[in-house]
N, C-alpha and C positions, 0 to 999 in steps of 0.2 A: 775207183774201186779202193776200198779200205781193207787191209788185212788185220784180222783179229788173232793172228798166230801167237803173238806174245806182246809184252809191253816194253820190249827193247829192240824192236826191229828197225827203228829209225835212228836218226842222228841226235843232235843236241837241240834243246830249246833255244830260243833266240838270245836270252840273257847269257847263257853259257857260251854260245858260239861267238857272240860279240866280245865277251870278256877274253876268250882265248885269242881272238884276232888282235885286240888292243894290246895284249901283253906278249905277243909272239916274239918281238924283237928284244925283250928283256933277257938279261943274263943273271942267273940266280944260282945259289948253291944247290946241290943235289940231295936226293934221298929224303925229301920232305922237311929239310931244315931251312927252307926259304921263308920270306916274309908273307907270302900268300898263304902257305899252310898254317903259319902262326896266326894270321888274322882270321882265317876260316875256323880254326880251332877255338879262338876266342869268341867268334860269333855263335858257334854251336854251344859253348858253355853258357853263354848268355841266354839263348833261347831255351835251353834245358833247365836253367836256374841252378846250375851246378858249377860255381866258379872254380872249384878245385879239380874238376874232372880231367882225366887224361884222354886225349883224342889221338887216334892213329888212323891215317888214311891207307886203305888196302884196296887193291884193284878190283876184286870181285867178292861175291857173297860166299861162295864155297871156301875161298881162302880166308875170309874173315871168320867164318865158323871154325875152321880148323885151327887157326891161330888162337882165337879166344878160348875155345874148349881146352886146347893144350895148355894154355897159360893158367887156367883155373884148376886143372886136374893133374894128378901124377899118372905115370904110365900103368898103374894098377887100378886106376879109377876110371869112371866114365859118367856121361850125362844121362839123365832120365828124360825121355822125350816120347812123343806120340809115334805110333807105327807109320803114320802118313807124313811125318816131318821130313823136311828137305834132306837133312843128313842121313836119314834112314833109307830114303828111296831114290834120291837124285844126285848123290855126290860120289858115286863109284867107290865107296869105302874110304873116303878121304879121312874121316875121323879115325877109323881103324888103322889106316896107314900111318897115323901119328902115334900109334900104340895105345889108343883108348878104345874101350869097347862100349858100343851103344846099348843102352838098357831101355828097350821099347815097351811102352804100355799097350794095352788092348783098346785104347780109345778109338772110337770110330770118327770119321770125318775130320781127322786131324786136330780135334779140339781136346786139349789136355785137361783132365779132371783131377782134382786133389785126391779123391779116393783111389784112383788108379796109380797116382804117384806114390802114395803110401804103400799100396800093395806091392808094387815093384821094388820099392826101397826095402821093405822088410823081407821080401823073398830073396833079395840080393845079399843082405847082410847076414841072413840066417846061415849061410855057408862059411862065414868068417873069412879067413885068409885064403880059402879055396875058391872064392868067387870075386868078381869085380865089385869094388866098393863104389857106391853112388857118391858123387861129389858136386853135381850140378843139375839144375833144372833148366831145360831148353824148351822154348816154344817161340813160334814166330807170329807176328802181328802185321798184316793179316796171316792166317794160316795158309797152308798149301792149297786148301780147297775153299778159301775165301771167308773164313770166319773172322769176325772182328771182336776182339775181347772187350767186354765191358769193364768198367772200373771194379765192380764187385768180383768178377771172375779173375781179374788180374790180382786183386788183393788176396783172394782166397788161395791162389797159387803161391804168392809171396809168403803168406802166413804158413802154409804147409812146408815151404822151403826153409823158413826160419826155424820151425819146429824140428825139422830133420837135419838142420845145419847144412843146407845145400846152397850153393851160389845160384843166383837167378840171372840167366842170360836170355835176352829177347832179341831174336833175329828180326831186324827191321828192314828187310829188303824192300818190303812194300809198306813201310811205316807211314809214309806220307798219305797213302790212300786210307789207311786205318784211322789216322788221326783227323781226317777231314770227312769221315763218314757222317751222314746227315743226323743220325740219332745216336752217335757214339758219345760216351761220357768220360772216356779215359783221355787224359791230357798228357802231353809230353813231359810237363813239369812233374806230374805225379808219378809217371812211369820212371823218370830219372831219379826220383827221390827214394825209390824202393829197389829197383833192379841193381844188381852188381855190375852188369854190363849190358849194352845194347848197341845195335847198329842203326844208323840212319842211311838207308839205301839211296844211292845216286843213280845206279845203272837203270833202275826201273822207275826213275822219277825225273827223267828229262836230261840226264847227263850222259856223256859218252861212255863213261865207266867210273867206277869208284864207290867205295863203301866207307862210311865214317864209323869206326869202332870207338865207342865212348865207355870208359871204365871209371867206376867210382873208387876213390881211395878211402872210403869210410871204414872198411874192414881190413884186417890183416891179410886176408886172402886176396882182396882187391889190390892192396899195395904190392903184394908178391907178384900178382899177375902183371901189374904195370911194369915191374922190373924185368919180367920175362918176355914181354911182347916184342920189344925191338929185336931181341936175339932170335926168337921163333919166326918172326917175319922175315928176317934176313936168311936164316938157315933154310926156310922152305921156299925161297925164291920169290917172295911176294913184296920185297922192298923195291919200289920203283925208282930208278935213277932220276927220271924227270918227274919227281913227286909233285912238283909245283902244278902240274896239269890237273891233279885232283884238288889241290888247294884253291886254284883259280875257279874251278867249277863250283865248289861249295861256297866260296866267297860270293859268287854271282847269285846263287839261288837263296842265300840267306842274308843278302844285303838289305838292311833296313830301309835304305833309300828307294828300294824297288817294290815296296809294298803296294798292293792294289787298292782299289777304292774301299774294300772291306777291311783293309789293314792286314791282309795276308801276305806273307813272304812268297816269292815265286815258287819255292819248293812246295808250298801247300796250295797255291793258286792252281797250278797245273794238276795236282792230285785231285782237287775238288772237281775240276772239269772232267777228269777221267771218270770219277764216280758218277757224275751226271750222265756221261755217255754210257756207262755200264747199265744204268737204269733204262735208258732209251733202248739199248740193245735187248735187255730182258723183256721189256714190254713188247717190242716188235716180235720177238720169238714167241711169246705167249699168244699174241694175236694171230700170227700168221702160220705158226707151225704147231699150235696146240701142244706145246711142250711145257713141262714143269721147269721153271727157271728158279733155281734155288740160289738165293743170295742173301747175305746178312749184312744189313747196314751199308749197302753200296760198296762192296769190295771191288778190287781191281780184277778179281777173277770171278767169272760166272760158272757155276756148275749146273749144267743142263742135263736133266734126265728125262727120258721119254717114257710115257705111260704104256708099257706093253707087258703082257704076261705077268708073272709073279714079280713082286717088287725085289729090287736088288737088296742085299742084306743090310746095306747102309741107307736105304731109301727112307725108312721111317725117321732115322736120326736126321737125315738130310731135310726132310719136310718140316721137322720141328724148328729148323732155322730158316725156313723158306717163306716167301710171300707167294701165294698161289693165286692166279687169276682165272678167269673163265677159259675153259679149254675146248668146249664143244665136243662133237663126235670125233672119235679117234680113227684115223685112217689105218690101213693095215701096215704092219711093220715093213714088209718088203717095199710097199709103195713109198713110205717115208724114207727108207734107206735110199731108194732110187732118187727121190726128190732132193735129198741132201748130198747125194754123191758119195755115200759112205761105202766102204768095202764090204765084201760078202760076209766077213766074220762078224760084222755088226748086226747081221740078221739073226744071230743066235744069242740067246740070253739077254740079260739087261745090259744096257749100254748108256753112256753119257758122253758129253763133250766138254772140254774146257775152252773158254773163249777169253781172250785178253782184249777188252773193249777200249779202243781209241785212247790209249794211254797218253798219246802225244797230240794234243789238240792243235799245236802249232803247225802240224803237217796237213791240216784240213782247212777248208774254207770256213772261217768262223761264222759266216752268215748262213751256213747250210746246216740243217739238222739231219744227221744220218738216219735213214730209215732202212729197215731190213727188207730186201726183196724176197719174194716167196721162193725164188730159185737161186741157189748159190752159183757163183761163176765156176768155182772148182771146189773140190772137197778133199780133205785128207784127215784121216782119223789119227789122233783125237782133235785135231784143229780144223777149222773150217774157214775158208775165205768167202766173204759175203760181198755182194754188189750193193752199193748204197746210192740213193737218189736224193736230190734236194727236196726240202720240204716245200709244199705248195700252200700258199695262203688261202 
């Protein structure tokens, strides 16, 4: 049985686990001042093509967001982001707790659009000193609902940020999945050349924990943020005493000697496999459950919406990003809810589920292809646990 509850339910990929075991007896300085963190930072600068970039390892994604946004803004400023963005909906007011106010757009499906950025910006500055001043543009790649930004979309957001004098911060909790998407055209080097800051997530990419916050010193605001980040990290309780544990993990997955046959670093090898599993999961759901599997360029997140009654208000936007397959006749909503093991509330109105497909390939039999059984072993809204079987030749 495989759980698609999320992409961080398991432990570490083999490269990370082996590296931690091999270095366990070492004694090093604390708080990220050790040689492992230094080498890991150098490897990240090299792969990003930014030799002068500042790198700080932070334990988790919410912490990285709070530290970075606080570093780039003053307490009377705030970031512009989508209504479905992680800081808006899944961080329990972490940004507001730092004294910054979130300025949310009306973008659907968590995909930030330049026009909405401009609208929110001008609406905010119209009040002068009586309203929060926008100072940053935040978006994640992939988005919360699985959108992978193209190079054109990314550049358009950077262009509007430059026009409005906003810093650009890309939350890369699932950056590995985004950058290995089959038809994606945005590269890490290009992203690093334009963004003021971004993260390369480790927690959702095969590590036990850790996010690498990368900040460019190209601008005065970037250099100011770099000076502030160590203090903000310590004050907020996110400076890890045994910081080497993050450095060792990033060393392992960005070690050039561990590239695969395609020349990919382990960080991207595992993400590519995760994307392939996402497609298999989507295809299985389409075939067996007659559901609409909305995914864009193989994200690590599948948004599945079922065809019942009136479309959800986001459904049309969702379908514009979706690959739709043959669905056949539709069973009744109660019948499908019973089949999926969904709770009674799912029987009313439109509904969907989020699935995190096999993010960690190393926990499965590499010779087996996961197929979706028609009946789930157990169900929980919004996540579902599915039984899998081996592929038959």
